[in-house]
N, C-alpha and C positions, 0 to 999 in steps of 0.2 A: 219413771225414775222412782225408786223406792224411798221410804221416809228417811232411812239412814243416809242414802246418797244425797238427798236434799239438804239435810242438816250439815253434812260434811262439805257441801258446796258453798255454804255461806262463809264470809270472811271470818278468820279465826279470832280477830280482836273483838268481834261482836259478843262472843260468849266466853270471854277470858276468865270470868269468875265462876263458871260452872263447867261440868263435864258435858261436852256437846253430845256425846252418845247417849246421855240420860234424858235429853230433851225430847218430849213427845210433841210433835207438831200440831196435834189436835188439842190436847190437854193444856199445853203451854202456848197456845196461839196468841193470847194478848201479850205475853212476854216477848215472843219472837217479833210480832208486828211492831211493838214499841221500840225494840232495839234497832230494827232495820230502819224505821222512820227517823229515829234520832241520830243514829250513828252509821248507818249502812251506806255502801257505795251503790252506784247505779246497777252493777251486776247483782247485788243483793236484792235491790228493789225488783229487778226482773224475775229473780227466783221466787220472791214473795208473791208477785202477781201471777206467776205461772202456777204456784201452789194453791193459792186462795181465791184469786180473782179480785178485782177492784171493789165490787159491791160488798164482799165479805170483809175485806180489809177495812173499808169505810165503816162498816157495822161494828167491827171489833174496836176500831179507834174511837168510835163515839162513846164507848163505855170505859175508856181508860181514864183513870183519876188524874194522871199528870201526863203532859206531853209538851215538849218544847214549842214555843210559839211558831218557829219556822216550820217544824214538822206538822203542826196543826194547820198552818196556812197551806202547806203542800197537799196534805191529804184532803183538805176541804176543796181545794181547786180541782184536784184529780178526780175525786169522787162526786163532784157537783153537790155536795152537802153543805149547808150553811154552817159557819163556825158556831153559831148559837146552839146547834143541835148536838154539840160535843160536850160531854160531861166535864172534861178538863177546862172548857171555856166557861161554863156556867158556875163551876165551883172552884174558881181560882183562889189560891191561898192569899189571904190578906196579910202582908207583912208591913207593919207600921214601924217607922223609925222612932227611936226613943226620944231623940231631940230634934226638933225642927227649928231652924233659925230663919 
């Protein structure tokens, strides 16, 4: 399958804010991986695994600055990588409430 066919096979709503035809699956791999992990359907996940493989997806996800907790737990379990090895886990944003009662 060509790169253009891969990107067109993903769910349209994943890339609603960009031109799908302008996405380069190698250059924009972190963007694609994050979108699929956070918002993708199972068919999108299968396409992602077919394109990159689980070890590479895990490696890419380890370097993401942000990732939703459910997506982090999922990729951690699937790739057998500890959550502590993910950048988004170790550099969580600290949001302090202004008033605590």
